[in-house]
C-alpha positions as CSV (number, residue, x, y, z in Angstrom):
1,X,20.6,-16.4,-6.2
2,X,22.5,-14.3,-3.6
3,X,23.5,-15.6,-0.2
4,X,24.2,-13.7,3.1
5,X,27.2,-14.2,5.2
6,X,25.5,-17.2,7.0
7,X,24.9,-19.0,3.6
8,X,21.2,-18.3,3.5
9,X,19.4,-17.5,0.2
10,X,18.6,-13.9,0.1
11,X,16.1,-12.1,-2.3
12,X,13.5,-9.5,-2.6
13,X,9.7,-9.7,-1.5
14,X,7.7,-7.0,-2.9
15,X,4.1,-5.6,-2.6
16,X,2.5,-4.1,-5.7
17,X,-0.7,-2.3,-6.3
18,X,-2.4,-1.2,-9.4
19,X,-5.0,1.7,-9.5
20,X,-7.0,-0.3,-12.1
21,X,-7.5,-3.1,-9.6
22,X,-8.5,-1.2,-6.4
23,X,-8.6,-3.3,-3.2
24,X,-6.1,-5.8,-4.5
25,X,-2.3,-6.3,-3.9
26,X,0.3,-8.6,-5.3
27,X,2.8,-10.3,-3.0
28,X,5.7,-11.7,-4.9
29,X,9.5,-12.5,-4.8
30,X,12.6,-11.9,-6.8
31,X,15.4,-14.5,-6.5
32,X,17.7,-13.4,-9.2
33,X,20.6,-11.4,-8.0
34,X,20.7,-8.9,-10.8
35,X,16.9,-8.4,-11.1
36,X,15.2,-5.3,-9.3
37,X,11.6,-4.5,-8.5
38,X,11.5,-2.0,-11.4
39,X,12.2,-4.8,-13.7
40,X,9.5,-6.9,-12.4
41,X,7.1,-4.0,-12.6
42,X,8.0,-3.4,-16.3
43,X,7.2,-7.2,-16.9
44,X,3.8,-6.9,-15.3
45,X,2.8,-3.5,-16.7
46,X,2.1,-4.7,-20.2
47,X,-0.5,-3.2,-22.7
48,X,-3.0,-5.7,-21.0
49,X,-3.4,-3.4,-17.9
50,X,-4.6,0.3,-18.2
51,X,-2.0,1.8,-15.8
52,X,1.3,0.3,-14.5
53,X,1.9,-1.5,-11.4
54,X,3.4,0.5,-8.4
55,X,5.4,-0.7,-5.5
56,X,4.3,0.2,-2.1
57,X,7.1,-1.6,-0.3
58,X,9.9,-4.1,-1.2
59,X,12.7,-5.6,1.1
60,X,15.6,-7.8,0.7
61,X,15.2,-10.7,3.1
62,X,16.8,-14.0,4.1
63,X,15.1,-17.2,3.0
64,X,13.1,-15.3,0.4
65,X,11.0,-18.3,-0.6
66,X,10.0,-19.1,2.9
67,X,9.1,-15.4,3.6
68,X,6.9,-15.1,0.5
69,X,5.3,-18.4,1.4
70,X,4.7,-17.4,4.9
71,X,3.0,-14.2,3.7
72,X,0.8,-16.1,1.3
73,X,-0.2,-18.3,4.1
74,X,-0.8,-15.6,6.6
75,X,-3.2,-13.8,4.2
76,X,-4.5,-17.0,2.5
77,X,-8.1,-16.0,3.6
78,X,-7.8,-12.9,1.4
79,X,-6.4,-14.7,-1.7
80,X,-8.9,-14.9,-4.6
81,X,-7.2,-17.3,-6.7
82,X,-4.8,-20.0,-5.3
83,X,-2.8,-20.0,-8.6
84,X,-2.3,-16.2,-8.5
85,X,-0.4,-13.9,-6.0
86,X,-3.3,-11.4,-5.7
87,X,-4.9,-10.6,-2.3
88,X,-7.8,-8.4,-1.2
89,X,-6.2,-6.9,1.8
90,X,-4.6,-3.6,2.6
91,X,-1.0,-3.3,1.5
92,X,0.0,-1.8,4.9
93,X,-0.9,-5.0,6.8
94,X,1.6,-6.9,4.8
95,X,4.2,-4.0,5.0
96,X,3.9,-4.2,8.9
97,X,5.1,-7.8,8.8
98,X,7.7,-7.5,6.0
99,X,9.4,-4.6,7.7
100,X,10.3,-6.9,10.7
101,X,12.0,-9.3,8.3
102,X,13.8,-6.7,6.2
103,X,17.5,-6.7,5.8
104,X,17.3,-3.7,3.5
105,X,14.4,-1.5,2.2
106,X,14.7,-1.6,-1.7
107,X,11.5,0.1,-2.5
108,X,12.0,2.0,-5.8
109,X,11.3,5.6,-6.2
110,X,7.7,6.0,-7.7
111,X,9.1,7.6,-10.9
112,X,11.8,4.9,-11.7
113,X,10.9,3.3,-15.0
114,X,7.7,5.3,-15.3
115,X,7.1,7.4,-18.3
116,X,5.4,10.9,-18.2
117,X,2.3,9.5,-19.8
118,X,2.0,6.5,-17.4
119,X,2.5,8.9,-14.4
120,X,-0.2,11.2,-15.7
121,X,-2.6,8.2,-16.2
122,X,-1.9,6.9,-12.7
123,X,-2.6,10.4,-11.2
124,X,-5.8,10.7,-13.3
125,X,-7.2,7.3,-12.0
126,X,-6.1,8.0,-8.5
127,X,-7.9,11.4,-8.4
128,X,-11.1,9.8,-9.7
129,X,-11.1,7.4,-6.8
130,X,-10.0,9.9,-4.2
131,X,-13.7,11.1,-3.4
132,X,-13.3,9.8,0.2
133,X,-15.1,11.6,3.0
134,X,-15.2,10.8,6.7
135,X,-19.0,10.9,6.9
136,X,-19.3,7.8,4.9
137,X,-17.3,5.8,7.4
138,X,-18.9,7.5,10.5
139,X,-15.9,9.3,11.7
140,X,-16.7,12.7,13.4
141,X,-14.8,16.0,12.9
142,X,-11.9,16.3,15.3
143,X,-11.1,12.7,15.3
144,X,-7.4,11.7,15.4
145,X,-5.9,9.5,12.7
146,X,-2.6,7.7,12.9
147,X,-0.1,7.0,10.1
148,X,0.2,3.3,9.4
149,X,4.0,3.4,9.2
150,X,4.7,5.6,12.2
151,X,1.9,5.8,14.8
152,X,3.6,8.9,16.4
153,X,2.6,10.7,13.2
154,X,-1.1,11.9,13.4
155,X,-3.6,14.1,11.7
156,X,-7.1,15.5,12.6
157,X,-10.3,15.3,10.7
158,X,-11.5,18.7,9.6
159,X,-14.9,20.1,10.2
160,X,-15.9,19.6,6.7
161,X,-15.4,15.8,7.0
162,X,-13.5,16.0,3.7
163,X,-10.0,17.1,4.7
164,X,-7.5,16.8,7.6
165,X,-5.3,19.1,9.5
166,X,-1.7,18.0,9.2
167,X,1.4,19.9,10.0
168,X,-0.5,23.1,10.4
169,X,-2.3,23.0,7.1
170,X,-5.7,21.8,5.8
171,X,-5.3,19.2,3.0
172,X,-6.8,16.1,1.6
173,X,-6.1,12.7,3.1
174,X,-4.2,11.7,0.0
175,X,-1.9,14.8,0.3
176,X,-1.4,14.1,3.9
177,X,-0.3,10.6,3.0
178,X,2.1,12.0,0.3
179,X,3.6,14.3,2.8
180,X,4.1,11.7,5.5
181,X,5.7,9.3,3.0
182,X,7.7,12.0,1.4
183,X,6.4,10.8,-1.9
184,X,6.5,12.7,-5.3
185,X,3.1,11.4,-6.2
186,X,-0.4,11.8,-4.8
187,X,-1.0,8.8,-2.6
188,X,-4.1,6.7,-1.8
189,X,-4.9,8.4,1.5
190,X,-7.3,5.7,3.0
191,X,-4.5,3.1,2.7
192,X,-2.0,5.0,5.0
193,X,-4.2,6.2,7.9
194,X,-5.9,4.4,10.6
195,X,-8.9,5.3,13.0
196,X,-9.2,3.4,16.2
197,X,-6.6,0.9,15.0
198,X,-8.5,0.2,11.7
199,X,-7.1,1.1,8.2
200,X,-9.6,3.6,6.6
201,X,-9.7,1.8,3.3
202,X,-10.6,-1.5,4.9
203,X,-13.2,0.3,7.0
204,X,-14.7,1.8,3.8
205,X,-14.8,-1.5,2.2
206,X,-16.4,-3.3,5.3
207,X,-19.1,-0.8,5.5
208,X,-19.7,-0.8,1.7
209,X,-20.3,-4.5,2.1
210,X,-23.1,-3.8,4.5
211,X,-21.3,-4.1,7.9
212,X,-23.0,-1.6,10.2
213,X,-20.5,-2.1,13.1
214,X,-19.0,1.2,14.2
215,X,-15.4,1.8,13.4
216,X,-12.9,0.2,15.8
217,X,-15.4,-2.5,16.9
């Protein structure tokens, strides 16, 4: 296990998602000095899952075990099985905390270790799930959305309630997330944008579960 200049144990805490398991994230750690996130993804992405896992964020931190344990405790109410590291919560909520503790951002590029066939499978699943519209979550045209990773970045809901206006163009919410992240892949738009402080993906799930409270309340 690596140590920093003060003698503290360092390692990587990562957040993984899988398009075959929408609504769930995995929060885990890597303690071995010569092991990277891409290695862990390869271990998890066996033939038992339809598509590979993806890393939304990973950071090298001090006291890696303590950080992982603190995150597990902080989001314990969203943990579905105490023996597994899966949580039903937006990855961006965890990212916001982990960024504050990061010594270094070690998030791998989306295409690292991913075959062409796997990349195409992920895109296909993601596109099938991208049928998000703002009417379903009661957000009117002209509303401003903020980017979860930088609240100075905003977009505006289009009149058709299916697209947004971003950087002078009309595009899908997923493409807007892709542009904002500088990603090569189409991203899950509802995960990366907020309305009145609430992440769109969580808002959609909240309303799907029968909660009629208006967004932001």
